[in-house]
C-alpha positions as CSV (number, residue, x, y, z in Angstrom):
1,M,-5.6,0.0,-6.6
2,S,-3.2,3.0,-6.5
3,D,-2.0,4.7,-9.8
4,R,1.5,3.4,-8.9
5,L,0.4,-0.1,-8.6
6,R,-1.7,0.0,-11.6
7,I,1.3,1.3,-13.7
8,A,3.4,-1.5,-12.3
9,W,0.7,-4.1,-13.2
10,Y,0.7,-2.8,-16.7
11,G,4.5,-3.0,-16.9
12,L,4.5,-6.5,-15.7
13,T,1.9,-7.4,-18.3
14,I,4.0,-5.9,-21.1
15,F,7.1,-7.6,-19.7
16,L,5.4,-11.1,-19.6
17,S,3.5,-10.7,-23.0
18,S,6.8,-9.7,-24.7
19,A,8.4,-12.8,-23.3
20,F,5.7,-15.0,-24.4
21,L,6.1,-13.6,-27.9
22,L,9.7,-14.4,-28.0
23,V,8.8,-17.8,-26.6
24,L,6.6,-18.4,-29.7
25,E,9.4,-17.1,-32.0
26,I,12.0,-19.6,-30.8
27,L,9.5,-22.2,-30.7
28,A,8.4,-21.7,-34.4
29,G,11.9,-22.9,-35.5
30,R,11.6,-26.1,-33.6
31,L,7.9,-26.8,-34.4
32,I,8.4,-26.5,-38.2
33,A,11.7,-28.2,-38.4
34,P,10.3,-31.8,-38.8
35,Y,8.6,-30.5,-42.0
36,V,11.0,-28.1,-43.6
37,G,14.3,-28.5,-41.5
38,V,16.4,-25.5,-40.1
39,S,18.3,-23.0,-42.2
40,L,19.1,-19.5,-42.7
41,Y,16.1,-19.0,-44.8
42,T,13.6,-20.5,-42.3
43,W,14.8,-18.4,-39.5
44,T,14.5,-15.6,-42.0
45,A,10.9,-16.4,-42.6
46,I,10.2,-16.9,-38.9
47,I,12.0,-13.5,-37.7
48,G,10.3,-11.5,-40.7
49,V,6.9,-12.9,-40.1
50,I,6.9,-12.2,-36.3
51,L,8.3,-8.8,-36.7
52,A,5.7,-8.0,-39.3
53,G,2.8,-9.3,-36.9
54,L,4.5,-7.2,-34.1
55,S,4.6,-4.1,-36.2
56,L,1.0,-4.5,-37.3
57,G,-0.1,-5.0,-33.7
58,N,1.8,-2.1,-32.5
59,W,0.1,0.2,-35.0
60,L,-3.3,-1.2,-34.2
61,G,-2.8,-1.0,-30.5
62,G,-1.8,2.7,-30.9
63,I,-5.0,3.2,-33.0
64,W,-7.1,1.3,-30.5
65,A,-5.6,3.3,-27.5
66,D,-6.5,6.7,-29.3
67,R,-10.0,5.5,-29.7
68,G,-10.5,4.8,-26.2
69,G,-9.3,1.1,-25.5
70,K,-9.4,0.4,-22.0
71,E,-8.3,-2.4,-19.7
72,L,-10.9,-4.8,-21.0
73,A,-9.5,-4.1,-24.5
74,A,-6.1,-5.4,-23.1
75,G,-7.8,-8.5,-21.5
76,I,-9.6,-9.3,-24.7
77,T,-6.5,-9.1,-26.7
78,L,-4.6,-11.4,-24.3
79,A,-7.2,-13.8,-24.1
80,L,-7.5,-13.9,-27.8
81,A,-3.6,-14.3,-28.1
82,G,-3.9,-17.2,-25.7
83,L,-6.6,-18.9,-28.0
84,F,-4.6,-18.5,-31.1
85,S,-1.4,-19.6,-29.3
86,L,-3.3,-22.7,-28.3
87,G,-4.7,-23.0,-31.9
88,I,-1.2,-23.3,-33.3
89,L,-1.2,-27.2,-32.7
90,F,-4.6,-27.5,-34.4
91,L,-3.6,-25.3,-37.4
92,L,-0.6,-27.5,-37.7
93,T,-2.7,-30.3,-38.3
94,L,-4.4,-28.6,-41.2
95,V,-1.6,-26.7,-42.6
96,A,1.0,-29.7,-42.8
97,P,-1.2,-32.1,-44.9
98,L,-2.2,-29.2,-47.2
99,I,1.5,-28.1,-47.9
100,E,2.5,-31.7,-48.3
101,A,-0.3,-32.2,-51.0
102,R,0.9,-29.3,-53.1
103,A,3.8,-28.6,-55.2
104,M,5.2,-26.0,-52.9
105,T,9.0,-24.9,-52.7
106,L,10.9,-25.3,-49.4
107,L,11.1,-21.5,-49.2
108,G,7.5,-21.0,-49.9
109,A,6.5,-23.8,-47.4
110,S,8.6,-22.3,-44.6
111,F,7.0,-18.9,-45.1
112,F,3.6,-20.3,-45.4
113,Y,4.0,-22.4,-42.2
114,V,5.1,-19.4,-40.0
115,L,2.6,-17.1,-41.5
116,A,-0.4,-19.5,-40.8
117,L,0.7,-20.5,-37.3
118,F,2.4,-17.4,-35.8
119,F,1.3,-14.3,-37.6
120,I,-2.0,-13.6,-35.7
121,P,-0.5,-14.4,-32.1
122,A,2.2,-11.9,-33.1
123,V,-0.2,-9.2,-34.1
124,L,-2.3,-9.7,-30.9
125,L,0.7,-9.5,-28.6
126,G,1.9,-6.5,-30.5
127,I,-1.2,-4.6,-29.5
128,V,-0.6,-5.0,-25.9
129,T,2.4,-2.6,-25.3
130,P,1.0,0.6,-27.0
131,L,-2.5,0.0,-25.5
132,L,-1.1,-0.4,-21.8
133,T,1.5,2.4,-22.3
134,T,-1.2,4.8,-23.5
135,L,-3.3,3.7,-20.3
136,A,-0.2,4.2,-18.1
137,L,0.3,7.8,-19.5
138,G,-3.2,8.6,-18.4
139,L,-2.0,7.8,-14.8
140,D,1.4,9.5,-14.9
141,R,2.1,12.5,-17.4
142,R,5.8,12.0,-17.4
143,T,5.8,10.8,-21.0
144,G,9.6,10.0,-21.5
145,H,9.7,8.2,-18.1
146,I,6.6,5.9,-18.8
147,V,7.4,5.3,-22.5
148,G,10.9,4.6,-21.7
149,R,10.0,2.2,-18.9
150,M,7.5,0.3,-21.0
151,H,9.8,-0.2,-23.9
152,A,12.5,-1.4,-21.5
153,L,10.3,-3.8,-20.0
154,A,9.3,-5.1,-23.4
155,A,12.7,-5.7,-24.5
156,L,13.7,-7.5,-21.2
157,G,10.6,-9.6,-21.4
158,S,11.8,-10.5,-24.9
159,I,15.3,-11.2,-23.7
160,L,14.0,-13.5,-21.0
161,G,11.7,-15.5,-23.3
162,T,14.5,-16.0,-25.9
163,F,16.9,-17.3,-23.2
164,L,14.3,-19.4,-21.4
165,T,13.1,-21.1,-24.5
166,G,16.4,-21.7,-25.9
167,Y,18.2,-22.8,-22.9
168,L,15.6,-24.7,-20.9
169,L,12.0,-24.9,-22.3
170,V,12.5,-26.9,-25.4
171,Q,14.8,-29.6,-23.6
172,Y,12.3,-29.9,-20.6
173,L,8.9,-29.2,-21.9
174,G,9.1,-29.9,-25.6
175,T,7.3,-27.9,-28.3
176,R,3.7,-29.2,-27.2
177,G,4.2,-28.3,-23.6
178,I,5.6,-25.0,-24.5
179,V,2.6,-24.1,-26.6
180,I,0.1,-25.2,-23.9
181,G,2.1,-23.3,-21.2
182,T,2.1,-20.2,-23.3
183,A,-1.5,-20.2,-23.9
184,L,-2.2,-20.9,-20.1
185,G,0.2,-17.9,-19.2
186,L,-1.7,-15.5,-21.5
187,F,-5.1,-16.6,-20.2
188,L,-3.8,-15.9,-16.7
189,L,-2.5,-12.5,-17.8
190,A,-5.8,-11.7,-19.2
191,L,-7.9,-12.6,-16.1
192,P,-7.4,-9.5,-14.0
193,F,-8.4,-7.3,-16.9
194,F,-11.9,-8.8,-16.8
195,K,-12.5,-7.8,-13.3
196,G,-15.7,-5.8,-13.0
197,T,-17.1,-7.1,-16.3
198,S,-19.7,-9.8,-17.1
199,R,-18.6,-13.3,-16.3
200,L,-19.7,-14.2,-19.9
201,V,-16.5,-13.0,-21.3
202,P,-14.2,-15.2,-19.5
203,A,-16.7,-18.0,-19.7
204,A,-16.7,-17.6,-23.5
205,V,-13.0,-17.7,-23.6
206,L,-12.8,-20.8,-21.5
207,A,-15.6,-22.5,-23.7
208,A,-13.4,-21.6,-26.8
209,A,-10.2,-23.1,-25.3
210,V,-12.0,-26.3,-24.3
211,G,-13.3,-26.5,-27.9
212,L,-9.9,-26.0,-29.3
213,V,-8.4,-28.7,-27.1
214,V,-11.1,-31.2,-28.1
215,L,-10.6,-30.4,-31.8
216,T,-6.7,-30.7,-31.5
217,Q,-7.0,-34.0,-29.7
218,A,-9.3,-35.3,-32.3
219,R,-6.7,-34.6,-35.0
220,N,-4.0,-36.0,-32.8
221,G,-2.4,-32.4,-32.6
222,F,-0.9,-32.9,-29.1
223,S,1.0,-36.0,-30.3
224,N,4.7,-35.0,-30.7
225,P,6.3,-36.4,-33.9
226,C,9.7,-36.3,-32.2
227,D,10.7,-39.2,-29.9
228,R,13.0,-36.6,-28.2
229,E,13.7,-32.9,-28.4
230,S,17.0,-31.6,-27.7
231,T,18.4,-28.1,-28.2
232,Y,19.5,-28.8,-31.8
233,F,17.1,-31.5,-33.3
234,C,13.8,-33.2,-33.3
235,I,15.0,-36.7,-32.9
236,R,13.2,-39.7,-34.0
237,V,14.1,-43.5,-34.5
238,V,12.3,-45.5,-37.4
239,D,12.4,-49.2,-38.0
240,E,13.9,-49.7,-41.4
241,S,14.3,-53.6,-41.4
242,E,12.9,-53.7,-44.9
243,R,16.2,-52.0,-46.2
244,A,18.2,-54.7,-44.7
245,P,18.8,-58.3,-46.4
246,F,18.1,-59.8,-43.0
247,G,17.5,-58.8,-39.4
248,V,16.6,-55.6,-37.7
249,A,17.7,-52.2,-38.8
250,R,16.8,-48.9,-37.3
251,S,17.4,-45.2,-38.7
252,L,18.0,-42.0,-36.9
253,V,15.9,-39.1,-38.2
254,L,17.1,-35.6,-37.3
255,D,14.4,-33.0,-38.1
256,H,13.1,-34.4,-41.4
257,L,16.3,-36.0,-42.5
258,V,17.3,-39.7,-42.3
259,H,20.9,-39.4,-40.8
260,G,22.1,-43.0,-40.4
261,T,20.9,-46.5,-40.5
262,N,22.3,-49.3,-38.1
263,H,21.9,-53.0,-38.2
264,E,21.3,-54.7,-35.0
265,S,23.5,-57.8,-35.3
266,E,26.0,-56.7,-38.1
267,P,27.6,-53.3,-37.1
268,G,29.8,-53.6,-40.3
269,L,26.7,-53.9,-42.6
270,L,26.6,-50.4,-44.1
271,L,23.3,-50.0,-45.8
272,A,23.8,-46.4,-47.3
273,P,26.1,-46.6,-50.1
274,Y,27.9,-43.2,-49.5
275,V,28.7,-44.5,-45.8
276,Q,30.2,-47.7,-47.2
277,L,32.2,-45.7,-49.9
278,M,33.9,-43.7,-47.1
279,D,34.8,-46.8,-45.4
280,E,36.0,-48.3,-48.8
281,L,38.0,-45.2,-49.5
282,A,39.9,-45.5,-46.3
283,L,40.6,-49.2,-46.9
284,E,41.9,-48.5,-50.5
285,H,44.0,-45.6,-49.4
286,F,45.8,-47.3,-46.5
287,G,45.4,-51.0,-47.3
288,G,44.1,-53.8,-45.3
289,E,46.9,-54.1,-42.8
290,K,47.3,-50.3,-41.8
291,A,43.5,-50.1,-42.0
292,A,43.2,-52.3,-39.1
293,S,44.7,-49.7,-36.6
294,L,43.9,-46.3,-38.0
295,R,43.3,-43.2,-35.8
296,W,39.8,-41.8,-36.9
297,F,38.4,-38.5,-36.0
298,F,34.5,-37.9,-36.8
299,A,33.3,-34.4,-37.0
300,G,29.6,-35.3,-36.2
301,G,28.2,-38.6,-34.7
302,G,24.6,-38.9,-35.6
303,A,23.7,-42.6,-35.6
304,Y,27.3,-43.4,-35.3
305,T,27.1,-45.6,-38.2
306,L,30.5,-45.6,-39.5
307,P,32.3,-45.2,-36.1
308,R,30.3,-48.3,-34.9
309,S,31.3,-50.3,-37.9
310,V,35.0,-49.2,-37.6
311,R,35.2,-50.3,-34.1
312,A,33.5,-53.7,-34.7
313,R,35.8,-54.6,-37.8
314,T,38.9,-53.1,-36.4
315,P,39.1,-53.3,-32.7
316,A,42.7,-51.9,-32.7
317,A,41.6,-48.7,-34.2
318,A,41.2,-45.4,-32.3
319,V,38.0,-43.7,-32.8
320,T,37.2,-40.1,-31.7
321,V,33.8,-38.5,-32.3
322,A,32.9,-35.0,-31.8
323,E,29.0,-35.0,-31.5
324,L,27.6,-31.6,-30.5
325,D,24.3,-33.0,-29.2
326,P,24.6,-35.4,-26.1
327,L,21.0,-36.5,-26.5
328,V,21.8,-37.8,-30.1
329,T,24.4,-40.0,-28.6
330,R,22.2,-41.2,-25.8
331,T,19.5,-42.0,-28.4
332,A,22.1,-43.9,-30.5
333,E,23.0,-45.7,-27.4
334,E,19.5,-46.6,-26.3
335,R,17.9,-47.3,-29.5
336,L,20.4,-47.7,-32.4
337,F,22.5,-50.5,-30.7
338,L,25.6,-48.2,-30.2
339,D,28.3,-49.2,-27.6
340,T,30.6,-46.4,-27.2
341,A,33.0,-48.5,-25.1
342,G,36.4,-48.0,-26.7
343,M,35.5,-44.8,-28.5
344,R,36.3,-41.2,-27.3
345,V,33.1,-39.1,-27.6
346,V,33.4,-35.4,-27.0
347,H,30.1,-33.5,-26.9
348,E,31.4,-30.3,-28.5
349,D,31.8,-28.6,-31.8
350,A,34.2,-30.6,-34.1
351,R,36.4,-27.5,-34.9
352,I,36.8,-26.5,-31.3
353,V,37.9,-30.0,-30.5
354,L,40.3,-30.3,-33.5
355,E,41.8,-26.8,-32.5
356,R,42.4,-28.0,-29.1
357,E,44.0,-31.3,-30.1
358,S,47.8,-31.0,-29.5
359,S,49.1,-34.6,-29.3
360,G,49.1,-37.1,-32.2
361,L,47.8,-36.9,-35.7
362,Y,44.9,-38.6,-37.2
363,D,44.9,-41.0,-40.3
364,V,41.2,-40.4,-41.3
365,I,39.0,-37.3,-40.4
366,V,35.4,-37.6,-41.5
367,A,33.0,-34.6,-41.8
368,D,29.5,-36.1,-41.1
369,A,27.9,-32.9,-39.7
370,F,26.2,-31.8,-42.8
371,H,22.6,-31.8,-42.1
372,D,20.4,-31.6,-45.2
373,I,20.0,-27.8,-45.9
374,S,21.6,-27.0,-42.4
375,I,25.3,-26.4,-43.5
376,P,27.7,-26.0,-40.7
377,Y,29.4,-22.9,-42.3
378,H,32.7,-23.0,-40.3
379,L,33.3,-26.7,-41.3
380,V,33.5,-25.8,-45.1
381,T,36.0,-23.0,-45.2
382,R,39.6,-22.7,-46.2
383,E,40.6,-22.1,-42.6
384,Y,39.1,-25.2,-41.3
385,A,40.5,-27.3,-44.3
386,E,44.0,-26.0,-43.0
387,L,43.1,-27.0,-39.7
388,V,42.2,-30.6,-40.8
389,K,45.4,-30.6,-42.9
390,S,47.4,-29.8,-39.7
391,R,45.7,-32.5,-37.8
392,L,46.2,-35.2,-40.4
393,A,49.3,-37.5,-40.8
394,P,51.3,-36.9,-43.9
395,D,49.4,-39.8,-45.6
396,G,46.1,-39.0,-44.1
397,L,42.9,-39.0,-45.8
398,Y,39.9,-36.4,-45.3
399,L,36.5,-37.5,-46.2
400,L,33.2,-35.5,-46.6
401,N,29.6,-36.4,-47.4
402,V,27.6,-33.5,-48.7
403,L,24.0,-33.3,-50.0
404,D,23.8,-31.2,-53.3
405,A,21.9,-31.1,-56.5
406,F,22.9,-33.2,-59.6
407,P,24.2,-32.4,-62.3
408,D,25.6,-29.1,-61.1
409,P,26.4,-29.4,-57.4
410,R,27.7,-25.9,-56.8
411,L,28.3,-26.4,-53.1
412,V,30.3,-29.4,-53.7
413,K,32.4,-27.7,-56.6
414,S,33.0,-24.6,-54.3
415,M,34.2,-27.1,-51.5
416,M,36.5,-28.8,-53.9
417,K,37.7,-25.6,-55.0
418,T,38.5,-24.7,-51.4
419,L,39.9,-28.0,-50.4
420,A,42.4,-27.8,-53.5
421,A,44.1,-24.9,-51.8
422,S,45.1,-27.3,-48.9
423,F,45.1,-30.8,-50.6
424,A,46.9,-32.2,-53.7
425,H,44.4,-34.8,-54.6
426,V,40.6,-33.7,-54.1
427,H,38.0,-35.8,-55.7
428,V,34.3,-36.3,-55.7
429,W,32.6,-39.8,-55.8
430,M,29.2,-41.1,-56.9
431,D,27.5,-44.6,-56.8
432,V,25.2,-43.9,-59.6
433,V,24.7,-41.2,-62.4
434,P,21.1,-40.2,-62.3
435,P,19.2,-39.9,-65.5
436,D,17.5,-36.5,-64.4
437,A,18.4,-33.8,-62.1
438,E,18.0,-34.7,-58.5
439,R,19.3,-34.1,-55.0
440,M,22.0,-36.7,-54.0
441,T,24.8,-37.4,-51.4
442,F,28.2,-36.8,-52.7
443,V,31.4,-38.0,-51.1
444,I,34.6,-35.8,-51.2
445,S,38.1,-37.2,-50.7
446,A,41.0,-35.2,-50.0
447,S,44.7,-36.2,-49.3
448,N,48.3,-35.1,-50.0
449,S,49.8,-38.6,-50.5
450,R,48.5,-40.4,-53.8
451,E,45.8,-40.5,-56.4
452,P,42.8,-42.9,-55.8
453,P,41.6,-45.2,-58.7
454,D,39.0,-44.0,-61.3
455,V,36.6,-46.8,-60.1
456,L,36.2,-48.3,-56.6
457,I,34.5,-51.7,-56.2
458,A,33.3,-52.7,-52.7
459,R,35.6,-55.3,-51.0
460,R,33.2,-56.0,-48.3
461,G,29.6,-55.5,-47.2
462,L,27.0,-55.1,-50.0
463,D,28.0,-54.9,-53.7
464,Y,28.5,-51.5,-54.7
465,R,30.4,-49.8,-57.4
466,W,31.6,-46.1,-57.4
467,V,33.2,-43.9,-59.9
468,R,35.3,-40.8,-59.4
469,A,33.4,-38.1,-61.0
470,T,35.8,-35.2,-60.7
471,E,36.8,-34.5,-64.1
472,P,33.3,-34.7,-65.7
473,M,32.0,-32.4,-62.9
474,M,34.6,-29.9,-63.5
475,K,33.5,-29.7,-67.2
476,T,30.0,-29.5,-66.7
477,G,27.6,-26.8,-65.2
478,T,29.0,-23.8,-63.3
479,P,32.7,-23.0,-64.3
480,F,35.0,-23.5,-61.4
481,D,36.4,-20.0,-61.8
482,R,32.9,-18.6,-61.2
483,L,32.4,-20.4,-57.8
484,P,33.7,-18.9,-54.6
485,L,36.5,-20.2,-52.5
486,L,34.8,-20.6,-49.1
487,T,36.5,-18.7,-46.3
488,D,35.4,-17.8,-42.7
489,D,34.7,-14.5,-44.0
490,F,32.6,-15.5,-46.9
491,V,30.6,-18.6,-46.9
492,P,27.5,-18.4,-49.2
493,V,26.2,-21.9,-48.8
494,E,22.5,-20.9,-49.0
495,R,23.2,-19.4,-52.4
496,L,24.9,-22.3,-53.7
497,V,22.3,-24.8,-52.7
498,A,19.5,-22.4,-53.7
499,E,17.8,-24.9,-55.8
500,F,16.8,-26.8,-52.7
501,Y,14.8,-23.8,-51.4
502,F,12.9,-23.3,-55.0
503,E,12.2,-26.9,-55.8
504,D,9.0,-29.1,-54.9
505,L,9.0,-29.9,-51.3
506,G,7.9,-33.4,-52.1
507,R,11.1,-34.0,-54.1
């Protein structure tokens, strides 16, 4: 092989190995989402650990190159990277039970998952670029030319891996398929570097790979916990008929959070108290006669529990749902008894949809896009509240459900402070007052028409009672004047719900 072709081969290897590293980095977020969710902190752990591994690998690769590392060294490194990539699924079967059995914080669990699964592959793939760049410099003394080219190829490979995984691979191959494909790709990259060496080395790699496959299969590591994987979520449907007083009920689980529960034969039976509360607040606000023909807008569909109930109970109502993920909608239709006939479903971001709306006003706008610790920042700001206000009828009602920590829900209180700049009547509701601190779902109501009652008793469905907790909440915990007013420029939601990240993962 000529020097020119050999340098091109080294460059292609750097390009592809860098692509595989970014494939693993993007994959990490999806792979650990069923266990710890997705948030700024989980992505910080992923990016930080991968960069740390890459940096260590670059350093080790440079040392190895200076000490005479040749093509065989690159082959061994790539083969080991393939083995450790394949081993991710096996390690996950060991790490997940270990974390779940211990009182580990969400922040610590996120870091430990990434460290255990992805640090070593990142180190190994980090070795490749300096090692092969040094070998290329032995063939072409134009240092700047070679170093610049190899760094550019590494960056371009990283870009390819990022876009390919985010836009295509997760949706078409799933996490397990991507792990297996990455391992196979790295093995293939390693093979040419073993040319002229003993066949024992590739044979040993093959034996180790087969052993890993057997061990992973024995621990059920190739089974995907997700029924479906979309660009946004690990989607599962679980049977929860035991929660229903009769009949069949199923819940939608997005990543690791139950998003909604639908009853097969009774769409109007709302099993979650906070969902029924939002329905009851609309009924109380407008009265029975007008409530039969309201115009509803839902920011987030999920299981479509409340939109489905509204359509079943009030066929004359107009229902628009902005659900970002088409696969979530399809899952609800196929497995959660949803019939979207009569609904207007738009698969776009809710804020974009509302900004584009120009004709007519809504009577009720419901924000149901808050996903556990993953908060859509742009849907909690003052600017968005003003947009909602502009799209509501004068007597309209804005409803939100938010997961926060009792007894001092700082995110909820900041959202109330923010909404108070746009609405005259802003209140928070609870169905029970827990005896101890815990995570719970709060419902916030906002309007410019009239004050709701202090106590709300269910008029339909299951027997529930809710209390307006606005005044007690304002008087306890963090004072309102110390909480931020949320804007597009400043939305520190992770800081406001920081307790979630430092509490026992088992909660």
